[in-house]
C-alpha positions as CSV (number, residue, x, y, z in Angstrom):
1,M,39.1,1.5,55.0
2,A,39.6,3.5,51.9
3,E,41.3,0.6,50.2
4,K,38.4,-1.7,51.0
5,S,35.9,0.8,49.7
6,A,37.8,1.1,46.4
7,K,37.8,-2.7,46.1
8,K,34.0,-2.8,46.6
9,K,33.5,-0.2,43.9
10,K,35.7,-2.2,41.5
11,R,33.6,-5.3,42.2
12,R,30.3,-3.4,41.6
13,W,31.3,-2.1,38.1
14,P,31.2,-5.5,36.4
15,K,27.7,-6.1,37.9
16,I,26.5,-2.7,36.7
17,V,27.9,-3.3,33.3
18,G,26.4,-6.8,33.2
19,L,23.0,-5.5,34.3
20,F,23.1,-2.8,31.6
21,L,24.0,-5.3,28.9
22,A,21.3,-7.6,30.1
23,V,18.7,-4.8,29.8
24,V,20.0,-3.9,26.4
25,L,19.9,-7.5,25.2
26,L,16.4,-7.9,26.6
27,G,15.2,-4.8,24.8
28,V,16.9,-5.9,21.5
29,G,15.3,-9.4,21.9
30,I,11.8,-7.9,22.4
31,I,12.3,-5.7,19.3
32,M,13.6,-8.6,17.3
33,I,10.6,-10.8,18.2
34,D,8.2,-8.1,17.2
35,I,10.1,-7.5,13.9
36,W,10.4,-11.2,13.2
37,S,6.7,-11.6,13.4
38,A,6.1,-8.7,11.0
39,F,8.3,-10.4,8.4
40,G,5.5,-12.9,7.9
41,A,6.3,-16.4,6.4
42,R,7.5,-18.0,3.2
43,A,5.2,-20.2,1.2
44,K,5.7,-24.0,1.3
45,G,3.9,-27.2,0.5
46,E,0.9,-27.0,-1.8
47,R,1.0,-23.2,-1.8
48,L,4.6,-23.2,-3.1
49,A,3.8,-25.9,-5.6
50,R,1.0,-23.7,-7.1
51,M,3.3,-20.7,-7.2
52,E,5.8,-22.8,-9.1
53,Q,3.2,-23.5,-11.8
54,S,2.9,-19.8,-12.6
55,V,4.4,-18.6,-15.8
56,H,5.5,-15.5,-13.9
57,Y,7.6,-17.5,-11.4
58,N,11.2,-18.3,-12.2
59,K,14.0,-19.7,-10.1
60,G,12.2,-19.0,-6.8
61,K,11.0,-15.5,-7.6
62,F,8.2,-13.8,-9.4
63,V,9.2,-11.7,-12.4
64,N,7.7,-8.7,-14.2
65,S,6.4,-9.1,-17.8
66,L,8.5,-6.0,-18.6
67,P,11.9,-6.1,-16.7
68,V,12.8,-3.3,-14.3
69,Q,16.1,-1.5,-13.7
70,E,17.1,-2.3,-10.1
71,T,17.7,0.5,-7.6
72,Q,20.9,0.8,-5.7
73,L,19.9,0.1,-2.1
74,L,23.0,1.8,-0.5
75,H,22.5,4.9,-2.7
76,V,18.9,5.2,-1.6
77,L,19.8,4.6,2.1
78,K,22.5,7.3,1.9
79,R,19.9,9.7,0.4
80,W,17.4,8.8,3.1
81,I,19.8,9.7,5.9
82,F,21.3,12.8,4.4
83,E,19.0,14.3,1.9
84,K,16.7,17.0,3.3
85,T,13.6,17.6,1.1
86,P,11.4,20.6,1.9
87,N,7.8,19.9,2.8
88,R,8.1,16.1,3.0
89,E,5.7,16.0,5.9
90,P,2.8,18.4,6.8
91,D,3.4,21.1,9.4
92,N,-0.2,21.3,10.4
93,P,-3.0,18.7,11.0
94,I,-4.6,17.3,7.8
95,P,-8.4,18.0,7.6
96,I,-9.7,14.4,7.6
97,V,-13.4,13.4,7.7
98,Q,-14.1,11.4,10.8
99,R,-16.3,8.4,10.1
100,S,-18.2,5.7,12.0
101,A,-19.9,2.4,11.1
102,A,-23.3,4.2,11.2
103,D,-22.2,6.2,8.1
104,F,-22.2,3.0,6.1
105,A,-25.4,1.5,7.5
106,D,-27.3,2.2,4.3
107,Q,-25.5,1.0,1.2
108,P,-26.1,3.0,-2.0
109,N,-27.6,1.6,-5.2
110,E,-24.4,2.5,-7.0
111,L,-20.6,2.4,-6.7
112,R,-19.2,4.2,-3.7
113,I,-15.5,4.6,-2.8
114,T,-14.3,5.8,0.6
115,W,-10.6,6.7,0.8
116,F,-8.9,6.3,4.2
117,G,-5.5,7.5,3.1
118,H,-2.6,6.1,1.1
119,S,-3.9,3.0,-0.7
120,S,-6.5,2.0,1.9
121,F,-10.1,2.3,0.7
122,L,-13.5,0.8,0.8
123,V,-15.4,-0.3,-2.3
124,E,-19.2,-0.6,-2.0
125,L,-20.7,-2.3,-5.1
126,D,-23.8,-4.4,-5.7
127,G,-24.4,-4.8,-1.9
128,Q,-20.8,-5.9,-1.2
129,R,-18.2,-4.1,1.0
130,I,-14.6,-4.8,0.0
131,L,-11.8,-3.3,2.0
132,V,-8.6,-2.8,0.0
133,D,-5.0,-2.7,1.4
134,P,-6.1,-1.8,4.9
135,V,-3.2,-0.2,6.9
136,W,-4.4,1.1,10.3
137,G,-1.0,0.8,11.9
138,D,1.0,3.9,13.0
139,Y,4.0,3.0,10.9
140,A,4.6,1.8,7.3
141,S,7.3,-0.6,8.4
142,M,8.1,-3.6,10.5
143,G,8.1,-1.5,13.7
144,A,8.3,2.0,15.2
145,I,12.1,2.1,15.4
146,T,12.5,1.6,11.6
147,G,9.2,3.2,10.8
148,V,7.7,5.9,8.7
149,K,5.0,7.3,10.8
150,R,1.6,8.2,9.3
151,F,0.5,11.8,9.1
152,F,-2.9,11.3,10.7
153,A,-4.9,8.8,12.6
154,P,-7.2,6.6,10.5
155,P,-10.5,8.4,9.9
156,L,-12.5,5.3,10.8
157,P,-11.4,3.4,13.9
158,L,-10.7,-0.3,13.1
159,D,-13.1,-1.5,15.8
160,N,-15.9,0.7,14.2
161,L,-15.7,-0.8,10.7
162,P,-19.0,-1.8,9.1
163,A,-19.4,-5.5,8.2
164,I,-16.8,-6.3,5.5
165,D,-17.4,-9.0,2.9
166,A,-13.8,-9.3,1.8
167,V,-10.3,-7.8,2.2
168,V,-8.3,-7.5,-1.0
169,L,-4.5,-7.0,-0.9
170,S,-2.3,-5.8,-3.8
171,H,1.1,-6.9,-2.5
172,D,3.1,-7.5,0.7
173,H,5.0,-4.3,1.3
174,Y,4.5,-2.7,4.7
175,D,2.5,0.3,3.5
176,H,0.0,-2.2,2.0
177,L,0.1,-5.2,4.3
178,N,0.0,-4.4,8.0
179,E,0.4,-7.1,10.6
180,P,-1.6,-5.5,13.4
181,T,-4.5,-4.6,11.0
182,I,-4.7,-8.2,9.7
183,K,-4.7,-9.6,13.2
184,A,-7.5,-7.3,14.1
185,L,-9.5,-8.3,11.1
186,R,-8.7,-12.0,11.0
187,D,-11.8,-13.1,12.9
188,Q,-14.2,-10.4,11.5
189,V,-13.7,-10.8,7.8
190,P,-14.9,-14.0,6.1
191,L,-12.6,-13.7,3.0
192,F,-9.1,-12.4,2.2
193,V,-8.3,-12.3,-1.5
194,V,-4.6,-11.9,-2.3
195,P,-2.0,-12.5,-5.0
196,L,-0.1,-15.8,-5.0
197,G,2.1,-16.4,-1.9
198,I,0.7,-13.8,0.4
199,G,-1.5,-16.3,2.1
200,A,1.5,-17.6,3.9
201,H,1.8,-14.2,5.7
202,L,-1.8,-14.3,6.6
203,E,-1.8,-17.8,8.0
204,H,1.4,-16.9,10.0
205,W,-0.7,-14.1,11.7
206,G,-3.6,-16.4,12.5
207,V,-6.0,-16.1,9.5
208,S,-7.7,-19.4,8.9
209,P,-6.7,-21.0,5.6
210,D,-10.3,-21.5,4.6
211,R,-10.7,-17.7,4.6
212,I,-7.8,-17.1,2.1
213,Q,-8.0,-17.1,-1.7
214,E,-4.8,-16.6,-3.7
215,L,-5.0,-15.5,-7.3
216,E,-2.7,-15.3,-10.3
217,W,-2.8,-12.5,-12.8
218,W,-6.0,-12.6,-14.7
219,D,-7.6,-15.0,-12.2
220,E,-11.2,-14.1,-11.3
221,M,-13.5,-14.9,-8.4
222,K,-16.9,-13.7,-7.2
223,V,-17.8,-11.9,-4.0
224,G,-21.6,-11.9,-4.2
225,S,-22.3,-10.6,-7.7
226,V,-19.0,-8.6,-7.8
227,S,-16.2,-10.1,-9.8
228,L,-12.7,-9.6,-8.5
229,V,-10.0,-9.8,-11.2
230,C,-6.4,-9.9,-10.3
231,T,-4.6,-7.7,-12.9
232,P,-0.9,-7.5,-13.8
233,A,1.4,-4.8,-12.4
234,R,5.1,-3.8,-12.7
235,H,6.5,-3.8,-9.2
236,F,8.2,-6.1,-6.7
237,S,7.6,-7.6,-3.3
238,G,9.2,-8.5,0.0
239,R,9.2,-7.8,3.7
240,S,12.9,-8.4,4.5
241,L,16.2,-8.6,2.7
242,R,15.7,-12.4,2.1
243,D,12.4,-12.6,0.4
244,R,12.6,-10.2,-2.5
245,D,9.9,-11.1,-5.1
246,A,8.9,-14.2,-3.2
247,T,5.2,-13.3,-3.5
248,L,3.2,-11.8,-6.4
249,W,2.1,-8.2,-6.8
250,A,-1.0,-7.1,-8.6
251,G,-3.7,-4.5,-9.3
252,W,-7.4,-5.3,-9.0
253,A,-10.6,-4.8,-11.0
254,F,-14.0,-4.7,-9.2
255,I,-16.7,-5.5,-11.7
256,G,-20.3,-5.2,-10.8
257,E,-23.5,-5.7,-12.8
258,T,-23.5,-2.2,-14.2
259,Q,-20.4,-0.4,-12.7
260,R,-16.7,-1.2,-12.3
261,A,-13.6,0.2,-10.6
262,Y,-9.9,-0.3,-11.1
263,F,-7.1,-0.1,-8.6
264,S,-3.5,-0.2,-10.0
265,G,-1.7,-1.3,-6.9
266,D,1.9,-0.2,-6.8
267,T,3.3,-0.2,-10.3
268,G,5.6,1.3,-12.9
269,M,4.2,2.3,-16.3
270,F,3.9,-0.8,-18.6
271,P,1.9,-1.8,-21.7
272,G,-0.3,-4.0,-19.6
273,F,-2.6,-1.1,-18.8
274,Q,-3.8,-1.2,-22.4
275,E,-4.7,-4.9,-22.1
276,I,-6.4,-4.3,-18.8
277,G,-8.6,-1.6,-20.4
278,N,-9.3,-3.7,-23.5
279,R,-10.3,-6.8,-21.5
280,L,-12.0,-5.3,-18.4
281,G,-12.8,-1.6,-19.1
282,P,-14.2,0.9,-19.4
283,F,-14.0,1.8,-15.7
284,D,-16.3,4.2,-13.9
285,I,-13.5,5.1,-11.5
286,T,-9.8,4.4,-11.3
287,L,-7.7,4.5,-8.1
288,L,-4.1,5.0,-9.3
289,E,-0.8,5.1,-7.5
290,T,0.6,8.6,-7.8
291,G,3.0,9.2,-4.9
292,A,6.3,7.8,-3.6
293,Y,8.1,8.2,-6.9
294,D,11.7,9.1,-7.7
295,P,13.8,8.8,-10.9
296,T,15.9,6.1,-9.1
297,W,12.9,3.8,-8.9
298,R,10.9,5.0,-11.9
299,D,10.2,1.4,-13.1
300,V,8.3,0.4,-10.1
301,H,6.4,3.6,-9.2
302,M,4.9,5.4,-12.2
303,G,4.5,8.9,-10.8
304,P,1.7,11.5,-11.5
305,E,2.0,12.1,-15.2
306,Q,2.2,8.4,-16.1
307,A,-0.7,7.7,-13.7
308,V,-2.9,10.0,-15.8
309,E,-1.7,8.2,-18.9
310,A,-2.5,4.8,-17.3
311,H,-6.0,6.1,-16.5
312,Q,-6.5,6.8,-20.2
313,M,-5.1,3.4,-21.2
314,V,-7.4,1.4,-18.9
315,Q,-10.4,3.5,-20.3
316,G,-11.2,5.3,-17.0
317,K,-13.8,7.9,-16.6
318,L,-13.1,9.4,-13.1
319,M,-9.6,9.3,-11.6
320,V,-8.8,9.3,-7.9
321,P,-5.1,9.7,-7.0
322,V,-4.0,7.4,-4.2
323,H,-0.7,6.3,-2.5
324,W,-0.1,9.9,-1.4
325,G,-0.8,12.2,1.5
326,T,-0.3,9.7,4.4
327,F,3.3,8.5,4.6
328,A,6.6,10.2,3.6
329,L,8.0,7.3,1.5
330,A,10.0,9.3,-1.0
331,F,12.0,12.5,-1.4
332,H,9.3,14.7,-2.9
333,G,7.1,17.1,-1.0
334,W,4.0,15.5,0.4
335,T,1.6,17.6,-1.7
336,E,3.6,17.3,-5.0
337,P,1.9,14.1,-6.3
338,V,-1.6,15.6,-6.4
339,E,-0.4,18.9,-7.7
340,R,1.3,17.2,-10.6
341,V,-1.7,15.0,-11.3
342,L,-4.0,18.0,-11.6
343,V,-1.6,19.7,-14.1
344,A,-1.4,16.5,-16.2
345,A,-5.1,15.8,-15.9
346,S,-6.0,19.3,-17.0
347,R,-3.8,19.1,-20.0
348,E,-5.3,15.7,-21.0
349,G,-8.9,16.6,-20.2
350,V,-9.1,13.9,-17.5
351,A,-11.7,14.2,-14.7
352,V,-10.2,14.0,-11.2
353,A,-11.7,13.8,-7.7
354,T,-9.5,14.6,-4.7
355,P,-11.4,13.4,-1.6
356,R,-10.1,14.2,1.9
357,P,-9.1,11.1,3.9
358,G,-12.3,9.5,5.2
359,E,-14.4,11.0,2.5
360,S,-16.7,9.0,0.2
361,I,-17.3,9.4,-3.5
362,L,-20.4,8.4,-5.4
363,V,-19.5,8.1,-9.0
364,S,-22.7,9.8,-10.1
365,A,-22.0,12.8,-7.8
366,N,-18.4,13.5,-8.5
367,P,-17.2,16.0,-5.9
368,G,-14.5,17.1,-8.2
369,I,-11.3,18.8,-7.1
370,Q,-11.2,20.0,-3.5
371,R,-8.0,21.7,-2.5
372,W,-7.9,20.6,1.1
373,W,-4.1,20.5,1.2
374,P,-1.9,23.6,1.7
375,E,-0.2,25.6,-1.0
376,L,3.5,24.5,-0.8
377,S,6.4,24.5,-3.2
378,W,6.8,21.4,-5.4
379,K,8.9,20.2,-8.3
380,T,7.2,20.1,-11.7
381,A,7.4,17.2,-14.2
382,E,10.0,19.2,-16.1
383,E,12.1,19.7,-13.0
384,M,11.9,16.0,-12.0
385,P,10.6,13.8,-14.8
386,I,9.4,10.2,-14.0
387,I,9.6,8.1,-17.1
388,S,9.8,4.4,-16.9
389,T,12.3,2.5,-19.0
390,G,11.6,-0.2,-21.6
391,L,8.4,1.3,-23.0
């Protein structure tokens, strides 16, 4: 009897192992399907043909007007795993301003900006509502397993947005282009205005082609009486290891009848800011990328001090730091970007507004500097300078 029982146990083990492997493979398969969808799609046909006509497109990739020094991916990955930075994430809840659609029922007679965190914000100008780089997902990545989780829930629920006239995107990185958000908006928003190539991602996620407009640097189109101008930037693109620079990256100018705003998108410092200011400025307000910097990638993220310089180059009046305070995407403390901006801005005499996530700014009623973040240790510009190459 003991011998028979032992034989039965031996026969059960392959079944148990097989069942375990089947469950693992099923789980991996489900994850891969989800990740595969998040990758988006590559341009082809007429879309690709138009991209190939761009002077910024060369041998299957878009290129910067000022070349960048490439980062070493393995070096960054090693640091990401082993480097421990103090204060990379908040220890306590961030004081956000909860909003609803009712808050936006009456549009102002002037330019109003509402910052939702990171680079997501609403531009209200000349009766138009333009939603920029909307990321309502929980993770700035292809999925939760590989994800960088946001610090706080979006201040305005996605299903409670006011009517939006257009969505504008700067580039296709996960912290700026979020698949679940696009899918939620695809039937609500009549127009998606994006740099060249990004339309392929949107169509892959169900956005109707007749709702998509793709622009090249310096291209311009109207939304009501507001001109949207696609401006140059110094960055890169891609959602997987196989599509580096397959789509264009950009900043945006929002030009109304009497007021105008500028958004840098993600960018390193480059002389193009001067041309943007000369051609499209001055700007009543600038929203400039200030966080997620590091000396390793100083050519594609300009950091706080160069952001203040860029504000001056584009002829900005009021500066709002963005691309900080929402995701831990670099090795600096989470409050460091805004602290360094304030030091540089004070030195240069630049006016800065620091809204809480969810807070609106009327340009005529600048709320100024509100220190809603905690006092934490951070590295100064002297301790960790961010200076782009090739200038």
